N, C-alpha and C positions, 0 to 999 in steps of 0.2 A: 610447467603446469602444476598447480598445487593439488595435492592429493588430500581431499577433505571428506569427512563423513558428513553427509547432508541430512538434516532432520527437519521434518515439517511438523509444527505444532498445530494440530487441528486435522481431524479426519472426516469432517463432514463435506458438504458440497464444495465450498471454496478450497478446502485442502486438497480434494481430489483434482480440481482443475489445475492447481499449482503443481501437483505431483505429475500430472500428464504433461503439463507445459515443460517442466524440467526434463522429463524423460524424452520428449520429442526433440529437445535440444541436445540430447546425447549425454545427459547427466544421470547419475544413479543416486536415488534417494535411499539412504540406509534404513530409515524407519519413519513412520508417522506416529505422532504422539497425541493422546486424547485422555481427558479426565475420566471418561466412561466409555471405553471402546465397545462398539456394538458387534464388531467382527474382529477376527484375528489378523486380517490382511486386506489390502486393497490391491488386487492383482497379485503381483509378486512382492509388493512392499509390505513388510510386517507392520502391524499397528500395536503399539505398546502403551502401557498406562503411564500417566504423568510421573508417578513415583519412581519409575525406572530411569528417569533422566539422571545422568551422571553430572558431577560438577564440571564447570567449563574446562575444556581441554583445547590445546592448540590445533588439533586435527579435527575438531567438530565445529560445524556451522549450522545455524538454525534460521528458519523463517517462520513467522507467526502467521498462520493461514486462517485467520478469524475475520469474518466480514464486518462484525460490529466494531466500530471505531474505539469506543471506550474500553471494551474488553481487550481488543488488540493492544491498546496502550498499556493496560494493567499487566498483561502477560509479558509484553516487551520490556517493561521496566523491571519486572521480577527477574528476567533472564538477561539483564543488560550487560553482564560480564561476558556473555557469549560473543563469538563471531556471528555475524548475520550474513546471509547471502541474499542477493538481489537477482530476480529473474526477469529477463526480457525475452518475450516470445520472438522466435526467429522470423515471424511474419509481421512484427511491429516495425515501425519506422521511428528511429530516435536520432535526432541530430547529434553529431559528435560534440557540439558545444553545450549539450544538455548535461546537467549534473543530477545524479540519482543518489538518494540516500540509502542508509542501511535498511535491509529487509523490505525493500519496495518491490512491487511486481507490476510489470507492464504486459498486458494481455494481447491476444490476437488482434491484429489490424489496428491497434492503437497507433496514433501519430503524435509525436512530441517534437515541436519545431525549435528553431534556433534560440539559444540562451535561456531556455526555460530552466527553472530550478525546482527540483522535486525533492521533498524532505524524506524523513525516515518513516518506514513502515506505511507507505502510501500504496493504495490500490488504484492503478490506472486500468480500468476495465475495458472489455471488448469494444473495439471500434471508437473509442474516445479520441477526440481531437484537442490537443493542447497546443495553442498557437505560441508564437514567439514571445519571449520575455515574461511568460507567466511565472508566478511564484506559488507553489503549493506546499504548505507547511506539513509538519508531521501528522501521521494518523488520519489523513484525509482519505475518503473513498470517492473517486470519480467513477460514476456508474457507466454502463454501456451507452454508447452513442451520444455522450455529452459533448458539447462544443464550448470550449473556453477560447474566446477571441484574444487578440494580442493584449499583453500587459494586464491581464486579470490576476488578482491575488486571492487565494483561498486560505483562510486561517485554520489553525490546528483543529483536527477532529471533525471538520465539517463533512457532511454527506451531500453530494450533488446527485440528484435522482436521474434516472435514465432519460435520455433525450433532452435534458435541460440545455438552454442556450444562455451564455453569459456574454454580453456585448463588451467591446474593448474598454479597458481601463477600469472596470468595476472591481470593487473590493468586497469580498465575502468575509465576514468576521469569523471568529472562533466558534466551534461547536454549533454551527448553523445546520439547518436541514433545508435543502432546496428541493421541492417536490418534482416528481417526474413530469417532463414536458414544460416546465416553467421557463419563462423568458425573463431574464433579469436585466434591467436597463439602468439600475441605480444601485448604490452601495447598500449592503445588508449588514446591520449591526450584529455584534456578538450574541450568540444564543438564540437567534431568531429562526422561526420556521416560516418559509415563504412559498406560496404557490400561485399559479395562474399566469396569464399573459395580458398585460405585464405583471410581474411578480408583486404580490401583496403579502405583507406580514400578517399572519393569523395568530401567532402566539410566540412566547419566549420560553426558553428552557431555563428554569430557575437554578439548575445545577451547573451551568456552564463555567462559573468561576471555580467550582470544585474540580471539574474536569480539566481545567487549564493548569492545575498545579503540577509541579515536578516537570516543567517543560524542558529543562536542560540537564537531566540526570543520566541520560544515555552516555555511558562511559566508553563503550567500545568504539574504536577508530578504524576497524578493519571491516571491509565488506567484500564478499565474493560475488562477482557479477557473472551471470550465466547467460550466454546467448548461443546462437547456432555455431559460433566459431571457437569459443574458448571458455575455459573455467579458470579464472585468474584471481589472485588475491591482490587487492589494491589497498592502499592506505589513504584515508580521507582525513584531512586536517580541519 
């Protein structure tokens, strides 16, 4: 078992959830990090200012606990030389054939089925269902109770709102927003916002090309995966 100092970047709501998730799995968080700490601690976990972060060290691992996809990407790239750890809730179900990227979190009662591929710094939120052979790219947020049917792909940075349903084989582009409760029955292009049943595109994000830059600059090849049974350092090629 690797002995790592685990740090959480972000001390607001999402950071607290991840801290509790890791603690419930038997892991110890050394500190939480925030640009403007409002308190000195969260329970027994100290909260420190961003400027206190040391240069990357072999015994330090980080997770970026920021719900906003574009901000999570920005911070993750800034600290790309760090080891990142990945958290899987002990009451989530993840097929052994699933691949999970750096800094990804899988929340309570989420289910990820056979041969799904989950990218770096992805949020799979509470009760989400990711069916077989789905592909979820980096910096995506799958909100609570979302259903992705088989062979769905979700492009970098997209946000799938709570309770949305995506039918089999649909492709969601990069930096899209799918509204809560939306039912998606056809492909959604890059940068689109779609709502309704069936989904209708209501606008486009003019910044999606800018947001899509620096897609392959994550340099770290190590990820610590945390679940109810182990804290282990793995190498991902």
